C-alpha positions in Angstrom: 2.8 30.8 -33.8 0.8 33.8 -32.6 1.2 35.3 -29.1 -2.2 33.9 -27.9 -1.3 30.3 -28.6 2.2 30.8 -27.2 0.9 32.2 -23.9 -1.6 29.4 -23.6 1.1 26.8 -24.3 3.4 28.4 -21.7 0.5 28.4 -19.1 0.2 24.6 -19.8 3.9 24.2 -19.2 3.7 26.1 -15.9 0.7 24.0 -14.8 2.6 20.8 -15.8 5.6 22.0 -13.7 3.3 22.5 -10.7 1.9 19.0 -11.1 5.4 17.5 -11.2 6.3 19.3 -8.0 3.8 17.2 -6.2 0.7 17.9 -4.2 0.4 21.1 -2.4 -2.3 22.1 0.0 -5.7 21.4 -1.4 -8.0 24.3 -1.8 -11.2 24.6 0.2 -13.1 24.0 -3.0 -11.6 20.5 -3.2 -12.3 19.4 0.3 -15.2 16.9 0.7 -16.5 15.7 4.1 -17.9 12.2 4.1 -19.7 10.9 7.1 -18.6 7.3 7.8 -20.9 5.0 9.7 -19.6 3.8 13.0 -19.8 0.1 12.3 -18.7 -1.1 15.7 -21.3 1.2 17.4 -24.0 -0.2 15.0 -23.0 -3.7 15.8 -23.1 -3.0 19.6 -26.6 -1.5 19.2 -27.7 -4.9 17.8 -25.9 -6.7 20.6 -24.3 -9.3 18.3 -20.8 -10.7 17.8 -18.7 -9.8 14.8 -19.4 -13.3 13.3 -23.2 -12.8 13.7 -23.1 -9.3 12.3 -21.0 -10.3 9.3 -23.5 -13.1 8.6 -26.4 -10.7 8.9 -24.7 -8.4 6.3 -23.6 -11.2 4.1 -19.9 -10.3 4.4 -16.8 -11.9 5.8 -15.7 -11.3 9.4 -12.4 -9.9 8.0 -14.3 -7.3 6.0 -16.3 -6.3 9.1 -13.1 -6.0 11.1 -11.6 -3.8 8.4 -14.6 -1.5 8.6 -14.6 -1.4 12.4 -10.9 -0.6 12.5 -11.3 2.0 9.7 -8.9 0.2 7.4 -11.6 0.1 4.8 -14.9 1.9 4.3 -18.2 0.3 3.5 -19.6 1.5 0.2 -22.7 1.1 -1.9 -25.5 -1.2 -0.6 -23.5 -2.2 2.4 -23.2 1.4 3.6 -27.0 1.9 3.0 -27.7 -1.3 5.0 -25.5 -0.1 7.8 -27.3 3.3 7.9 -30.7 1.4 8.1 -29.3 -0.8 10.8 -28.2 2.3 12.8 -31.6 3.9 12.5 -33.8 0.7 12.9 -31.8 -1.9 14.8 -34.8 -4.0 15.9 -36.2 -4.2 12.4 -32.9 -5.2 10.9 -32.5 -7.9 13.6 -36.0 -9.3 12.9 -35.6 -9.3 9.1 -32.1 -10.9 9.3 -33.3 -13.6 11.6 -36.1 -14.4 9.3 -33.8 -14.5 6.2 -31.1 -16.4 7.9 -33.6 -18.8 9.3 -35.0 -19.4 5.8 -31.6 -19.9 4.4 -30.9 -22.5 7.1 -34.1 -24.3 6.4 -33.3 -24.3 2.6 -29.9 -25.8 3.3 -31.4 -28.5 5.4 -33.9 -29.3 2.7 -31.2 -29.7 0.1 -29.1 -31.9 2.5 -32.1 -34.2 3.1 -32.7 -34.6 -0.6 -29.2 -35.2 -2.0 -30.3 -37.9 -4.4 -32.3 -36.1 -7.0 -32.1 -38.8 -9.7 -35.7 -39.7 -9.0 -36.8 -36.1 -9.7 -35.4 -36.1 -13.3 
């Protein structure tokens, strides 16, 4: 084995030993700051209960509570929707009422027409 390969192998062994020691202080290059939406504040702006807000977002009340208590973080589309709700609370309220109202009417329509045998 030549000296170059040996020194690279030894560097790998040293790095492995450092990893086995456990995490040290992260360098500044590894630090990432993520702005998390203040879910409770957004809900308060909309002046709705947890149950109502969860229904507006299409999530469980428990999920909403986890977000508000910072046990979990909203991600993906839910996070985007929260940001939109924070910036445009009146529009989100209006759209959600329209959508939830439509869903309610759809459920009532299905309930009134349970026997669909005549439609086949």
